[in-house]
C-alpha positions as CSV (number, residue, x, y, z in Angstrom):
1,M,9.9,-15.3,23.6
2,E,6.6,-16.7,23.7
3,R,4.2,-17.4,20.7
4,P,1.6,-14.6,20.3
5,T,-2.1,-15.2,21.5
6,S,-4.7,-15.5,19.3
7,Q,-6.0,-12.3,20.9
8,E,-2.4,-10.4,20.1
9,W,-3.0,-11.7,16.3
10,G,-6.5,-10.3,16.3
11,D,-4.8,-7.0,17.5
12,V,-2.4,-7.0,14.7
13,L,-5.1,-7.7,12.1
14,A,-7.3,-4.9,13.7
15,M,-4.2,-2.6,13.6
16,L,-3.4,-3.2,9.8
17,M,-7.4,-2.5,8.8
18,Q,-6.9,0.7,10.7
19,V,-3.9,1.6,8.8
20,Q,-5.3,0.5,5.8
21,H,-8.5,2.8,6.4
22,T,-6.4,5.6,7.1
23,L,-4.5,5.2,4.0
24,S,-7.5,4.7,2.0
25,A,-8.9,7.8,3.4
26,S,-5.8,9.9,2.5
27,V,-6.1,8.4,-1.3
28,D,-10.0,9.6,-1.3
29,S,-9.0,12.8,-0.1
30,G,-7.2,13.3,-3.3
31,V,-4.5,15.5,-1.0
32,V,-0.9,14.7,-1.5
33,E,1.0,15.0,1.6
34,D,3.8,17.7,1.4
35,H,6.8,14.7,1.5
36,D,4.6,12.8,-1.0
37,Q,4.8,12.6,-4.9
38,H,2.1,13.2,-7.1
39,V,2.7,11.1,-10.2
40,L,0.4,12.0,-12.9
41,G,-1.0,8.7,-14.7
42,L,-1.2,6.5,-11.7
43,P,-4.4,4.8,-11.0
44,S,-5.7,5.4,-7.5
45,G,-5.6,2.8,-4.8
46,V,-9.4,3.1,-4.4
47,E,-11.8,2.7,-7.4
48,G,-13.3,6.3,-8.5
49,A,-11.1,8.2,-6.2
50,A,-8.5,11.2,-7.6
51,P,-5.0,9.9,-7.6
52,G,-3.1,10.3,-4.4
53,G,0.3,10.4,-3.5
54,A,2.5,7.5,-4.9
55,R,4.1,6.8,-1.8
56,I,0.9,6.5,0.1
57,E,-0.7,4.3,-2.2
58,A,2.4,2.1,-2.5
59,A,1.9,1.7,1.6
60,L,-1.6,1.0,1.0
61,Y,-0.8,-1.9,-1.4
62,A,2.0,-3.2,1.0
63,V,-0.5,-3.1,4.2
64,M,-3.1,-5.1,2.2
65,C,-0.6,-7.6,1.4
66,A,0.7,-8.0,5.0
67,R,-2.9,-8.0,6.3
68,H,-4.0,-10.9,3.8
69,L,-0.8,-13.0,4.7
70,V,-1.2,-12.5,8.3
71,Q,-5.0,-13.5,8.2
72,Q,-3.9,-16.7,6.4
73,A,-1.1,-17.5,8.7
74,V,-3.1,-17.3,11.9
75,Q,-6.6,-18.1,10.8
76,G,-5.8,-20.5,8.0
77,K,-8.6,-19.1,6.0
78,E,-8.6,-18.1,2.4
79,L,-10.9,-14.9,1.2
80,P,-13.2,-15.7,-1.3
81,G,-12.3,-15.2,-4.9
82,V,-8.4,-15.3,-5.9
83,P,-6.2,-16.9,-3.6
84,I,-4.4,-15.1,-1.1
85,L,-0.7,-15.8,-2.1
86,E,-1.9,-14.3,-5.8
87,R,-3.3,-11.3,-3.9
88,A,-0.2,-10.7,-1.9
89,Q,2.2,-11.0,-4.8
90,K,-0.1,-8.9,-6.7
91,N,-0.5,-6.1,-4.1
92,L,3.5,-6.3,-3.2
93,A,4.2,-6.0,-6.9
94,I,1.9,-3.0,-7.2
95,A,3.5,-1.4,-4.1
96,G,6.8,-2.0,-5.7
97,G,5.8,-0.4,-8.9
98,Y,4.8,2.7,-7.1
99,V,8.0,3.0,-5.1
100,A,9.8,2.7,-8.5
101,T,7.9,5.2,-10.4
102,V,8.5,7.8,-7.7
103,W,11.9,7.3,-7.7
104,T,12.2,7.6,-11.3
105,T,10.2,10.7,-11.5
106,E,12.2,12.1,-8.9
107,L,15.3,11.2,-10.6
108,N,14.1,12.8,-13.7
109,Q,13.3,16.2,-11.9
110,Q,16.6,16.4,-10.2
111,V,18.4,15.7,-13.7
112,N,16.2,18.2,-15.1
113,R,17.1,21.0,-12.5
114,R,21.1,20.4,-13.1
115,P,22.5,23.4,-15.2
116,R,23.5,22.1,-18.4
């Protein structure tokens, strides 16, 4: 298999940006998708927006992490501010937190539905 070209890497970054934009738009809308989970109290992925579904927000942070890592790997550039690896670790940790929170919420709902 051949090494990806700079154009192919550019396409990957553009695609990740588009995915990030779509996820952010979903969060901005304040609408929770049918198969997602609305967990009260979780902060939104976009400042000032209504909380969105926990899975969509987890995906948003994971995509941001991937985009930053790919950008640094192929372009060798740091973004201004916090170093890329710190940003990536933070975003991945937040994504994992959303996943853990929605899992716990759904587990509690199942336990509460069981006959006693």
